[in-house]
N, C-alpha and C positions, 0 to 999 in steps of 0.2 A: 743509583743515587749515592752521593757521598755525604755523610753526616759527621759533624764535629761534636764530640761529647765534652762535658764539662771537665775542666782541668782538675786533676787530683794533686794534692800536695803531700809529700812524704818527707818528714824531717827526722834528723838524728843528731846526736852529739857530735860536735866538731872534732875532727882529728887533725893533728898537725900535718900539713902537706910536705911530703919529702921533695927534695930538689931533684928534678928530672929534666935536664936541659935539652931543648930541641935545637942544638947547635947547627944541625944540618938544615934547619928550616929558616935560618936567618940569612938575609941577603948580605952581600959584601959591603953594601953602603948603609946597612942597618945596624943599630946598636941595641943589643939586648939589655933591658933594664931589670927584668925579673922573669923567672920561669919556674913552673911546677910540673906535676905529672900530667896535667891536662892542657896547659896553655903557656903562651909566652907573651910578654909585654915588650914592645920595641919602640925605638925612635928612628924614623927614617932620616935619610940625608937631607930631606927638605924640612925637617923639624916637626913632622907629623907623628902623633902618638897612636900606635896601633896595637890591638890585641888579637892574637890568633888562637883559636880554640880547636882542639883535635879530639878525635876518637883514638885514645892512646894506643891500643893494641894494633890498630891498623895504620897509625900515623896519618890518618885521613883528616884533612882540615874540614871543619864543619862551620866555622864562623870566622869572618874577618870584620873587625869593628874598628872604627876610627873615632878618636876622642879629641876633645877640645884642648885638654892639657894633661900634664903628667899625673893628675889625680885619677884619671881613667874613670870618671864619674858621668860626664855628659857626652853623649854621642854627638859627633859633629863631623860630617864628611862621609865618604863612601862606606857602604855596608853590604855584606854579602854572606849568604848561607849556602851550604851544600848538603845534599842528602848523604846518608851513610854509604851509598853506592858510588859517591864521587861526582854525581851530576849536580848542576846548579839547582837551588831551591828558590831563592829570592835574591834580588839585588836592587839597590837604590841608594839613597843618601839621607842623612839627618842634618838638620840645622838647629843648633842649640837644643838638642834633645828631642826634636820632633821630626817625623817623616816629612820630607819636602822634595818636590820635583818628581821625575818619572821613576816609577818602580815597575819591575817585571817579576813574574812568578812562573816557575817551570814545572813540567810534568815529571813525576818520579819515574814513570815507566819509560818515557821516550827521551827525557832530558831537553825537550823542546819547549819554547815559550808558549804558555797557555793563557796568560792574562797580563795585561799591561795598562798603565794609566798613571795619573799624577796625584800626588798628595799636596795639600795646602794646609799648613799648620796642623799636621798630623791627621787630617781627614781626607777621604777621597773627594776629588774635585774634578769637574769637567768630564771629558770623554774617557771612558774605559772600554777596553775591547777584550773579548775572549776569542781565542784562536784554535783552529783545529790542528791536527798533526802535520799538515802541509804548510801552515802559516796563514791560511785563509781566515778572514774574520767571519765568525759564526754568530757573534752577538756584540752589539754596541750599546753602552749605557751612559747616561748623563747623571753626574752626581753634583750635589751642592751640600756643603757642610756635612759630608759623610753619608748622606742618604740619597736614594734615587730621586731625581727631579728633572723631568723633561722626557724626551723620547727614548724608548728602549727598543732597539731594532734587532730583529732576529732574521738571519739569512739561511737559505736552503743550501744544499750541498753544491749547487751550481753557482753560488755566490749571489743569488737573486734575493731581494728583500721579500720576506714572506709574512712577517708579523710586525706590527708597530704597536707597542704599548706605551701609554702616557702615564707618567707619575708626577705627583705633586707632594713634596715633603714626605716621600717614602710610601705614599699610598697610591695604588693604581687607580687612575680615573677614567681610563678608556683603553680599548683594544680594537685594532683593525687587522683582519686576516686577508691576505692577498692570495688569489688562486694562481700558483706558479706551476703546479703539476710536478714539482720535485720534492723529495723528502727533506725533512728538517732534522738536524742534529742539535738538539738543545736539551739541557738538563730537565728531566721529568720529575715533578714533585710526587713522591710516594704518598698515597692517600692515608695509609696507616703505617707509621714507622715501626720498626721492630720494638718489642718491649719484653721485659722479663715475665716469664710464665707466672701466673698468679696475680698479676696486676691488671687483669681485664676490667675495663670500666667504660661506660658509655660516654664519660667525660674525657676527651683526649688529653686535657691538661692534667687531670688527676692521674690518668694512666701513665703519662710520662713521668710525673713526679714520683710515683710509686716505683717505676722501673729504674729511674736514676738512683733512688735511695737504695734499692736492693743491689744494684751494681756497685755503688760506692761501698756499701757494707761488706759485700763479698771481697772486694779488692783490699779494703783496709784491714780486714781480718786475716788476710793471707799474706800480704806483701811485707817484705823485709828490706831494709837498706843493706845491701851486701857489705860484708865486713871489709873486703878488699877495697871497695869504693870509698868507704868511710876512712879507712887508714890512709888512702891516697888523696883524700880531700876532693873527691869527684862529686860534682853536683851539676844541676841543669834540668832542662825539661825534655824528657823522653817523649817521643810521639810514635805510637804503635797503630798500625792499620790492620783491620780484620774485616771479614765478611760474615754477615748473618745470612745463612743460606735459606732456601725455600722451606726447609724442614726445621728451621730454628737452630741448626748446629752452627758452630764457629769454625771457619776455615781461613786459610790465607793470612795467618798472623805474620806481619812483616814490620820490621823496625825501619821507620823513616829516619828517626833520630834515636839511637840507642844509648848515647853518652859514652858507654864503655861495654866491654863484653859481659861483665857480671850483672850490670843493671839491665841490659837488654835481655839477658836470659831470665832474670827475675820477672820482668814485665811480661814476657811471653808465658812464663809459668802460671802467673795469677790469672791471665786472660783465659788460659785453658781450664781454669778451675771455676769460671763463672757459672752461675745457674743456667738452666735451659731458657732460651729465648723463644718468643712467639715471632714468626716471620713478619716482615713488612708486606703490605698488600696494595695492589693497584688494580682497580676495576674488579675488586673482589677476589683476585688471584694472588697467591704468594709470589713474592719477587725477592731477588738477592739485593741486599743493601750493604754498602761499604761504610765503615765507621773509622774515623781517626780519633784516637784516645790519647790526649796529653797527660803525662804523669810527671809532676815536678818533684825533684829530689833536692832537698835543701839542708845543708849542715848549719847547725846553730852553735 
């Protein structure tokens, strides 16, 4: 199971950004308008305004954003992100600051498309599909105004329809299971998600609130905005992935988005200092659970 933890926000005093031009990252028909240690602002031959953001030490592009005008405030046009390993993360388009049209999301491990569908006025709308590593559809969902609404179809490994769940305004109203005789690959919900040791509670909501609070306190007490990152004006949202093992230990700490070398190292350091976890459980047995932890670094 993959869980997303609440976004942490770390701020520090603004430091003047030094000029570090990415001249070799500008196309021959593009005009550079501004550059710093982390990004460049350009105007294309077609008059489109684009920002490119990089992982500086690797010169790995992580974002390509298109804007409505030279103020670079309102997203409008193609949008794309990459993981730090260079594989695509997500791509789509904005219309006047809102997600619009077809978007696709990709696997960190394989680089292959794993989810796709349309946005309407910044909300999921119509048919969305989850795909396996071969590109076969394993789940189809219907959305209306950003919530599940209509049939949710789950397919087995042979591509046969196996389960149909019906949703109305985000609430499941029915389920039909078909006997296909083939296994199903679908995300299983862990009955008890991992939590910080000492937060045991018969109330799952209270247990989660306690665990989130202890985790936040641990990270806030330990984390520092790296000096070199501050001096170079580096900011953004780092995303770290880690696994809570069956014994509650933390393994597999990986940066999906590190921002830069020093911020990535700092995030990994504080994750390694977190208190002991109690493992997740399914059917009473401990299971491995993967977490994504976003940490926002912001200069003021």
